[in-house]
C-alpha positions, 0 to 999 in steps of 0.5 A: 805091487807084489811078486805075483805082478810081472811084465805079463800082467802090466802089459795086459793092463796097459793094453786094456787101459789104453784101449779103453782110453782111446775108446772113451776119446772116440765116443766122447768126440761126438759129445763135444761135436754135438752142438756143431752137428745139431746146427749143420743137420738142423737137429733138435735136442731129441734128434741129437740124443737119438744119434748118441742112442744109436751108438750105445744100442750098437755097443750092446750088440758089439759087447755081446758079440765080442764077448762071444768072440773072446771066449772062442778066439781069445781075449787079446784077439777080440781086443785088437779087432774091436779097436780096429772097428771103432777107430776106422768107423770113427774116422769115416764119421767125418765123411757124413753128408746126411743124417742117414750116413751119421746113423750108419757110421755111429752104429758101426762105431758102437759095435767096436766100442762095446767090444773093447770093454768086453775083451779088455776087462776079461783080459785083465781079470784073468791075468791079475791075482784076486787080491789086486783085481779091483785095483787093476780094474780101477786103473783100467777104468781110469782110462775113460777119464783120460780119454774124456780129457783127450777128447776135450783137449782135441775139441778145444783145439780142433773144433773152432779152427777146423770143424767137427769133421776134422775132429772125427778124422783124428779118431783113426789113431787107435788103429795104430795101437792095435798092432802093438797089442797083437804082438806084445800081449799074450792070451791069459793062461786061464784061457789057453789051458782050458780053451772053453767052448762057452756053451750059452746053455750054462747061463740058463742054469738057475743060479747063473741066470739069476746072477746074470739078470740082476747084474744086467739090471744093475748095469742098465740102471747106472748106465742109463743114469751115466749116459743120460747125464754125461752125453749132455754135460758138454752141451749143458755147459755150453748152452745159454743160461736162459735155456737151462744150461751153464752159459759157458760156450763151446771153448770155455765148456771144454775147460770146465770138463777138466775138474770133472774128469780129474775127479773121475780119474780119482774115482776110478782108481780109489774105487778099486783100492776101496773095493779090494779092502772093504768089498765090491758091494758097499763101495759101489753103494757109497759111489752111486748114492753119492752120484745121486746126491751131487748130480742135481746140485751140479745140474741145477746150480751150474750157472754159478761158476763157483758151484761148477768149480767146487762140485765138479770134482765130486760130480766126476768122482761119484759119477764115474768111480762105480764103473770099476766094479763091473770088470772085477765083479762080473768076472767073479760071478761067472766061470771061465767057460762063459766069462767073457760072454756073460760079462759082455752080455750083462754089461752091454745089454745094460748099455743097450737099455741105456741107449734110450737115455740120451734120447730121453734126456734130450726130449726132457731138455726140450720141455724143461731145460737141460738142468732139470733133465740131468737132475731127473736122470740121477734117480737111476743111480738109486735104482742101481744101488738097490739092485746091487743088494741082491748080488753076492759079495765077490771080493777075493774070489779066485777065478776058475 
Protein backbone atom coordinates (compact mmCIF):
# COMPACT_ATOMS: atom_id res chain seq x y z
CA UNK A 1 0.00 0.00 0.00
CA UNK A 2 2.79 2.42 1.02
CA UNK A 3 6.27 2.23 2.52
CA UNK A 4 4.58 2.54 5.93
CA UNK A 5 3.03 -0.91 5.48
CA UNK A 6 5.40 -3.85 5.93
CA UNK A 7 5.41 -7.48 7.12
CA UNK A 8 4.64 -6.54 10.73
CA UNK A 9 1.46 -4.72 9.74
CA UNK A 10 0.33 -7.48 7.40
CA UNK A 11 0.95 -10.23 9.98
CA UNK A 12 -1.01 -8.31 12.60
CA UNK A 13 -3.88 -7.87 10.15
CA UNK A 14 -3.75 -11.52 9.10
CA UNK A 15 -3.85 -12.66 12.74
CA UNK A 16 -6.84 -10.49 13.59
CA UNK A 17 -8.68 -11.18 10.33
CA UNK A 18 -8.26 -14.97 10.41
CA UNK A 19 -9.10 -15.01 14.11
CA UNK A 20 -12.28 -13.04 13.36
CA UNK A 21 -13.08 -15.36 10.43
CA UNK A 22 -12.87 -18.42 12.65
CA UNK A 23 -14.75 -16.56 15.40
CA UNK A 24 -17.60 -15.95 12.93
CA UNK A 25 -17.53 -19.54 11.74
CA UNK A 26 -17.82 -20.86 15.28
CA UNK A 27 -20.67 -18.55 16.30
CA UNK A 28 -22.63 -19.09 13.08
CA UNK A 29 -22.45 -22.87 13.36
CA UNK A 30 -25.13 -22.46 16.01
CA UNK A 31 -27.36 -20.46 13.68
CA UNK A 32 -27.21 -23.18 11.03
CA UNK A 33 -27.73 -25.94 13.59
CA UNK A 34 -30.67 -24.06 15.15
CA UNK A 35 -33.44 -26.06 13.49
CA UNK A 36 -31.87 -29.43 14.38
CA UNK A 37 -31.20 -28.34 17.98
CA UNK A 38 -34.78 -27.12 18.38
CA UNK A 39 -36.07 -30.49 17.21
CA UNK A 40 -33.83 -32.59 19.45
CA UNK A 41 -34.43 -30.57 22.61
CA UNK A 42 -38.08 -29.66 21.84
CA UNK A 43 -37.44 -25.91 22.00
CA UNK A 44 -39.82 -23.24 20.74
CA UNK A 45 -38.44 -20.24 18.85
CA UNK A 46 -38.11 -18.15 22.01
CA UNK A 47 -36.15 -20.90 23.78
CA UNK A 48 -33.80 -21.38 20.83
CA UNK A 49 -33.29 -17.62 20.65
CA UNK A 50 -32.50 -17.57 24.37
CA UNK A 51 -29.59 -19.97 23.78
CA UNK A 52 -28.13 -17.56 21.23
CA UNK A 53 -28.70 -14.75 23.72
CA UNK A 54 -26.66 -16.59 26.35
CA UNK A 55 -23.66 -16.65 24.01
CA UNK A 56 -23.98 -12.95 23.22
CA UNK A 57 -24.36 -12.02 26.88
CA UNK A 58 -21.24 -14.00 27.74
CA UNK A 59 -19.39 -12.35 24.86
CA UNK A 60 -20.05 -8.98 26.49
CA UNK A 61 -18.24 -10.16 29.59
CA UNK A 62 -15.52 -11.82 27.52
CA UNK A 63 -14.91 -8.73 25.42
CA UNK A 64 -14.55 -6.54 28.48
CA UNK A 65 -12.36 -9.09 30.25
CA UNK A 66 -10.01 -9.61 27.30
CA UNK A 67 -9.84 -5.87 26.66
CA UNK A 68 -8.59 -5.50 30.23
CA UNK A 69 -6.14 -8.39 29.68
CA UNK A 70 -4.92 -6.84 26.42
CA UNK A 71 -4.07 -3.55 28.18
CA UNK A 72 -2.04 -5.43 30.78
CA UNK A 73 -0.62 -8.61 29.21
CA UNK A 74 -0.51 -7.54 25.56
CA UNK A 75 -2.70 -7.46 22.49
CA UNK A 76 -1.25 -10.62 20.89
CA UNK A 77 -1.40 -12.69 24.07
CA UNK A 78 -5.02 -11.75 24.65
CA UNK A 79 -5.85 -12.67 21.04
CA UNK A 80 -4.27 -16.10 21.37
CA UNK A 81 -6.01 -16.88 24.66
CA UNK A 82 -9.41 -15.80 23.33
CA UNK A 83 -9.09 -18.02 20.23
CA UNK A 84 -8.25 -21.02 22.39
CA UNK A 85 -11.29 -20.40 24.60
CA UNK A 86 -13.88 -20.17 21.86
CA UNK A 87 -12.52 -23.05 19.77
CA UNK A 88 -12.24 -25.59 22.60
CA UNK A 89 -15.68 -24.85 24.01
CA UNK A 90 -17.32 -24.87 20.58
CA UNK A 91 -16.10 -28.45 20.18
CA UNK A 92 -17.37 -29.36 23.65
CA UNK A 93 -20.84 -28.11 22.62
CA UNK A 94 -21.08 -31.36 20.66
CA UNK A 95 -21.16 -33.33 23.93
CA UNK A 96 -24.35 -31.65 25.19
CA UNK A 97 -27.05 -34.05 26.36
CA UNK A 98 -29.35 -31.45 27.95
CA UNK A 99 -30.35 -27.83 27.60
CA UNK A 100 -28.35 -27.03 30.75
CA UNK A 101 -25.17 -28.38 29.15
CA UNK A 102 -25.86 -26.39 25.98
CA UNK A 103 -26.18 -23.25 28.09
CA UNK A 104 -22.87 -23.97 29.85
CA UNK A 105 -20.83 -24.55 26.70
CA UNK A 106 -22.41 -21.69 24.75
CA UNK A 107 -21.68 -19.36 27.67
CA UNK A 108 -18.00 -20.30 27.67
CA UNK A 109 -17.86 -20.01 23.87
CA UNK A 110 -19.23 -16.49 24.17
CA UNK A 111 -16.43 -15.40 26.50
CA UNK A 112 -13.83 -16.28 23.88
CA UNK A 113 -15.83 -14.84 20.98
CA UNK A 114 -16.11 -11.45 22.64
CA UNK A 115 -12.45 -11.45 23.58
CA UNK A 116 -11.18 -12.06 20.06
CA UNK A 117 -12.62 -8.83 18.66
CA UNK A 118 -11.39 -6.73 21.59
CA UNK A 119 -7.81 -7.93 21.26
CA UNK A 120 -7.65 -8.23 17.48
CA UNK A 121 -9.15 -4.84 16.64
CA UNK A 122 -6.76 -2.97 18.95
CA UNK A 123 -3.81 -4.95 17.58
CA UNK A 124 -4.65 -3.78 14.05
CA UNK A 125 -5.50 -0.20 15.06
CA UNK A 126 -2.19 0.29 16.88
CA UNK A 127 -0.12 -1.33 14.13
CA UNK A 128 -1.50 0.41 11.05
CA UNK A 129 -0.99 4.13 10.23
CA UNK A 130 -3.90 6.55 10.58
CA UNK A 131 -4.57 7.14 6.88
CA UNK A 132 -5.00 3.41 6.21
CA UNK A 133 -6.57 2.36 9.51
CA UNK A 134 -10.13 2.29 8.16
CA UNK A 135 -9.11 0.08 5.23
CA UNK A 136 -7.29 -2.32 7.54
CA UNK A 137 -10.26 -2.57 9.88
CA UNK A 138 -12.55 -3.12 6.90
CA UNK A 139 -10.39 -6.04 5.80
CA UNK A 140 -10.38 -7.45 9.31
CA UNK A 141 -14.17 -7.20 9.58
CA UNK A 142 -14.59 -8.86 6.18
CA UNK A 143 -13.39 -12.03 7.86
CA UNK A 144 -16.84 -12.32 9.39
CA UNK A 145 -18.40 -12.78 5.95
CA UNK A 146 -15.81 -15.43 5.08
CA UNK A 147 -16.47 -17.20 8.39
CA UNK A 148 -20.21 -17.07 7.76
CA UNK A 149 -19.70 -18.69 4.35
CA UNK A 150 -17.46 -21.35 5.88
CA UNK A 151 -20.19 -22.13 8.40
CA UNK A 152 -22.79 -22.29 5.62
CA UNK A 153 -20.63 -24.65 3.57
CA UNK A 154 -19.89 -26.89 6.54
CA UNK A 155 -23.58 -26.94 7.47
CA UNK A 156 -24.59 -28.00 3.97
CA UNK A 157 -21.96 -30.76 3.91
CA UNK A 158 -22.12 -32.02 7.49
CA UNK A 159 -25.64 -31.45 8.88
CA UNK A 160 -27.61 -33.71 6.52
CA UNK A 161 -25.07 -36.55 6.79
CA UNK A 162 -23.67 -36.46 10.32
CA UNK A 163 -25.90 -34.14 12.36
CA UNK A 164 -25.30 -31.00 14.40
CA UNK A 165 -22.86 -32.54 16.89
CA UNK A 166 -20.30 -33.30 14.19
CA UNK A 167 -20.68 -29.72 13.00
CA UNK A 168 -19.63 -28.34 16.38
CA UNK A 169 -16.69 -30.72 16.64
CA UNK A 170 -15.18 -28.95 13.63
CA UNK A 171 -15.15 -25.76 15.69
CA UNK A 172 -11.94 -26.84 17.44
CA UNK A 173 -9.91 -26.04 14.30
CA UNK A 174 -9.08 -22.42 15.32
CA UNK A 175 -6.99 -23.71 18.25
CA UNK A 176 -4.31 -24.71 15.72
CA UNK A 177 -4.21 -21.18 14.33
CA UNK A 178 -3.52 -19.73 17.79
CA UNK A 179 -0.03 -21.31 17.81
CA UNK A 180 0.96 -19.43 14.65
CA UNK A 181 -0.26 -16.13 16.09
CA UNK A 182 1.77 -16.57 19.25
CA UNK A 183 5.09 -17.09 17.46
CA UNK A 184 4.61 -14.83 14.41
CA UNK A 185 2.88 -11.65 15.57
CA UNK A 186 4.71 -9.17 17.83
CA UNK A 187 3.03 -6.77 20.22
CA UNK A 188 2.48 -3.24 18.81
CA UNK A 189 5.32 -0.83 19.53
CA UNK A 190 2.80 1.63 20.94
CA UNK A 191 2.00 -0.90 23.68
CA UNK A 192 5.50 -2.25 24.35
CA UNK A 193 7.08 1.20 24.77
CA UNK A 194 4.45 2.49 27.17
CA UNK A 195 3.24 -0.58 29.03
CA UNK A 196 0.12 1.22 30.24
CA UNK A 197 -1.56 0.17 33.48
CA UNK A 198 -5.01 1.00 32.13
CA UNK A 199 -6.49 2.74 35.19
CA UNK A 200 -10.23 2.47 34.83
CA UNK A 201 -10.66 5.79 36.61
CA UNK A 202 -9.49 7.52 33.40
CA UNK A 203 -12.74 6.44 31.80
CA UNK A 204 -14.67 8.33 34.46
CA UNK A 205 -13.27 11.65 33.29
CA UNK A 206 -16.25 13.61 31.87
CA UNK A 207 -15.04 13.79 28.25
CA UNK A 208 -14.10 10.10 28.01
CA UNK A 209 -17.17 8.96 29.96
CA UNK A 210 -19.49 10.84 27.58
CA UNK A 211 -17.76 9.30 24.58
CA UNK A 212 -17.93 5.86 26.14
CA UNK A 213 -21.65 6.09 26.89
CA UNK A 214 -22.57 7.30 23.41
CA UNK A 215 -20.33 4.72 21.73
CA UNK A 216 -21.97 2.04 23.88
CA UNK A 217 -25.39 3.28 22.73
CA UNK A 218 -24.39 3.14 19.06
CA UNK A 219 -22.97 -0.36 19.44
CA UNK A 220 -25.97 -1.61 21.44
CA UNK A 221 -28.43 -0.32 18.83
CA UNK A 222 -26.85 -1.75 15.70
CA UNK A 223 -25.79 -4.98 17.41
CA UNK A 224 -29.36 -5.48 18.63
CA UNK A 225 -30.55 -5.09 15.06
CA UNK A 226 -27.80 -7.30 13.66
CA UNK A 227 -28.08 -10.24 16.05
CA UNK A 228 -31.85 -10.04 16.14
CA UNK A 229 -31.93 -10.31 12.35
CA UNK A 230 -28.97 -12.44 11.32
CA UNK A 231 -29.21 -15.07 14.07
CA UNK A 232 -32.59 -15.92 12.55
CA UNK A 233 -31.85 -15.51 8.82
CA UNK A 234 -30.86 -19.19 8.27
CA UNK A 235 -34.00 -20.31 10.12
CA UNK A 236 -36.09 -17.73 8.21
CA UNK A 237 -34.85 -19.06 4.88
CA UNK A 238 -35.52 -22.68 5.93
CA UNK A 239 -38.94 -22.06 7.57
CA UNK A 240 -42.10 -22.87 5.54
CA UNK A 241 -43.87 -19.91 3.91
CA UNK A 242 -47.06 -20.49 5.92
CA UNK A 243 -45.03 -19.89 9.11
CA UNK A 244 -43.59 -16.60 7.88
CA UNK A 245 -40.39 -17.93 6.31
CA UNK A 246 -39.00 -18.23 2.79
CA UNK A 247 -39.73 -21.97 2.50
CA UNK A 248 -36.32 -23.07 1.16
CA UNK A 249 -35.50 -25.92 3.56
CA UNK A 250 -32.16 -26.49 5.31
CA UNK A 251 -29.95 -27.47 2.35
CA UNK A 252 -31.24 -24.83 -0.11
CA UNK A 253 -31.18 -22.11 2.56
CA UNK A 254 -27.42 -22.57 3.03
CA UNK A 255 -26.93 -21.81 -0.67
CA UNK A 256 -29.02 -18.62 -0.43
CA UNK A 257 -26.71 -17.35 2.32
CA UNK A 258 -23.94 -17.00 -0.27
CA UNK A 259 -25.20 -13.85 -2.06
CA UNK A 260 -25.88 -12.22 1.31
CA UNK A 261 -22.36 -12.86 2.54
CA UNK A 262 -20.75 -11.84 -0.74
CA UNK A 263 -22.53 -8.53 -0.27
CA UNK A 264 -21.34 -8.45 3.33
CA UNK A 265 -17.72 -8.95 2.26
CA UNK A 266 -17.97 -6.01 -0.11
CA UNK A 267 -19.69 -3.96 2.59
CA UNK A 268 -16.91 -4.51 5.10
CA UNK A 269 -14.11 -3.73 2.67
CA UNK A 270 -15.67 -0.75 0.90
CA UNK A 271 -16.72 0.77 4.22
CA UNK A 272 -13.07 1.11 5.16
CA UNK A 273 -12.20 2.76 1.85
CA UNK A 274 -15.12 5.18 2.11
CA UNK A 275 -14.49 5.94 5.80
CA UNK A 276 -10.84 6.82 5.13
CA UNK A 277 -11.95 9.07 2.27
CA UNK A 278 -15.14 10.72 3.55
CA UNK A 279 -15.10 10.15 7.31
CA UNK A 280 -16.35 7.57 9.81
CA UNK A 281 -19.67 9.23 10.65
CA UNK A 282 -21.18 9.97 7.20
CA UNK A 283 -20.21 6.54 5.90
CA UNK A 284 -21.77 4.87 8.92
CA UNK A 285 -25.04 6.77 8.43
CA UNK A 286 -25.35 5.70 4.80
CA UNK A 287 -24.89 2.05 5.77
CA UNK A 288 -27.25 1.86 8.76
CA UNK A 289 -30.04 3.76 7.03
CA UNK A 290 -29.56 1.53 4.00
CA UNK A 291 -29.85 -1.53 6.25
CA UNK A 292 -33.04 -0.16 7.80
CA UNK A 293 -34.55 0.23 4.33
CA UNK A 294 -33.53 -3.11 2.78
CA UNK A 295 -34.27 -5.45 5.72
CA UNK A 296 -38.11 -5.21 5.59
CA UNK A 297 -38.02 -5.84 1.84
CA UNK A 298 -35.91 -8.97 2.30
CA UNK A 299 -37.88 -10.24 5.29
CA UNK A 300 -41.42 -9.63 4.03
CA UNK A 301 -40.98 -10.54 0.36
CA UNK A 302 -38.49 -13.38 0.82
CA UNK A 303 -40.98 -16.00 -0.35
CA UNK A 304 -40.25 -14.66 -3.85
CA UNK A 305 -36.94 -16.19 -4.99
CA UNK A 306 -36.30 -13.27 -7.33
CA UNK A 307 -36.42 -10.87 -4.36
CA UNK A 308 -34.04 -13.08 -2.38
CA UNK A 309 -31.61 -13.18 -5.27
CA UNK A 310 -31.69 -9.46 -6.08
CA UNK A 311 -32.00 -8.07 -2.55
CA UNK A 312 -29.64 -10.57 -0.90
CA UNK A 313 -26.35 -8.83 -1.80
CA UNK A 314 -27.74 -5.42 -0.77
CA UNK A 315 -29.09 -6.93 2.44
CA UNK A 316 -25.60 -8.27 3.17
CA UNK A 317 -23.81 -5.09 2.05
CA UNK A 318 -25.73 -2.60 4.18
CA UNK A 319 -26.54 -5.05 6.97
CA UNK A 320 -22.87 -5.77 7.74
CA UNK A 321 -20.55 -3.08 6.38
CA UNK A 322 -21.06 -0.56 9.22
CA UNK A 323 -19.25 -2.91 11.63
CA UNK A 324 -15.95 -1.76 10.13
CA UNK A 325 -16.37 1.58 11.90
CA UNK A 326 -15.97 0.21 15.41
CA UNK A 327 -12.39 -1.03 15.33
CA UNK A 328 -11.09 2.24 13.90
CA UNK A 329 -13.39 4.76 15.57
CA UNK A 330 -13.28 3.31 19.09
CA UNK A 331 -9.48 3.16 18.96
CA UNK A 332 -9.41 6.81 17.87
CA UNK A 333 -11.73 7.93 20.66
CA UNK A 334 -9.57 6.71 23.57
CA UNK A 335 -5.90 6.98 24.68
CA UNK A 336 -3.54 3.99 24.73
CA UNK A 337 -3.66 3.62 28.51
CA UNK A 338 -7.30 2.50 28.39
CA UNK A 339 -7.78 1.78 24.68
CA UNK A 340 -8.41 -1.97 24.73
CA UNK A 341 -10.40 -1.77 27.94
CA UNK A 342 -12.62 1.04 26.62
CA UNK A 343 -12.96 -0.53 23.20
CA UNK A 344 -13.86 -3.90 24.66
CA UNK A 345 -16.26 -2.37 27.16
CA UNK A 346 -18.16 -0.10 24.73
CA UNK A 347 -18.52 -2.67 21.98
CA UNK A 348 -19.15 -5.70 24.14
CA UNK A 349 -21.46 -4.02 26.63
CA UNK A 350 -23.45 -3.20 23.51
CA UNK A 351 -23.24 -6.83 22.52
CA UNK A 352 -24.51 -7.72 26.00
CA UNK A 353 -27.63 -5.61 25.42
CA UNK A 354 -28.02 -7.26 22.01
CA UNK A 355 -28.19 -10.62 23.78
CA UNK A 356 -31.89 -9.86 24.21
CA UNK A 357 -32.34 -9.61 20.44
CA UNK A 358 -32.48 -13.30 19.40
CA UNK A 359 -34.85 -14.00 22.28
CA UNK A 360 -37.03 -10.97 21.44
CA UNK A 361 -37.18 -11.77 17.74
CA UNK A 362 -37.91 -15.41 18.54
CA UNK A 363 -40.81 -14.41 20.78
CA UNK A 364 -42.16 -12.03 18.10
CA UNK A 365 -41.78 -14.77 15.51
CA UNK A 366 -43.92 -17.13 17.59
CA UNK A 367 -46.66 -14.49 17.56
CA UNK A 368 -46.36 -12.81 14.14
CA UNK A 369 -44.03 -14.91 11.99
CA UNK A 370 -40.32 -14.58 11.34
CA UNK A 371 -40.64 -12.09 8.49
CA UNK A 372 -42.48 -9.50 10.57
CA UNK A 373 -40.12 -10.02 13.51
CA UNK A 374 -37.03 -9.41 11.35
CA UNK A 375 -38.56 -6.29 9.81
CA UNK A 376 -39.31 -4.85 13.25
CA UNK A 377 -35.75 -5.40 14.46
CA UNK A 378 -34.42 -3.19 11.64
CA UNK A 379 -35.70 -0.08 13.47
CA UNK A 380 -32.68 -0.32 15.76
CA UNK A 381 -30.43 0.55 12.81
CA UNK A 382 -32.13 3.94 12.71
CA UNK A 383 -31.53 4.47 16.44
CA UNK A 384 -27.82 3.69 16.01
CA UNK A 385 -27.54 6.27 13.23
CA UNK A 386 -29.13 8.97 15.36
CA UNK A 387 -26.77 8.30 18.27
CA UNK A 388 -23.73 8.40 15.96
CA UNK A 389 -24.44 12.10 15.35
CA UNK A 390 -23.32 12.84 18.92
CA UNK A 391 -19.79 11.40 18.47
CA UNK A 392 -16.89 13.42 16.97
CA UNK A 393 -15.46 12.63 13.55
CA UNK A 394 -12.12 10.83 14.08
CA UNK A 395 -10.80 10.27 10.55
CA UNK A 396 -7.02 10.73 10.42
CA UNK A 397 -6.58 10.67 14.22
CA UNK A 398 -3.01 9.74 15.23
CA UNK A 399 -3.10 7.29 18.13
CA UNK A 400 -1.30 8.22 21.32
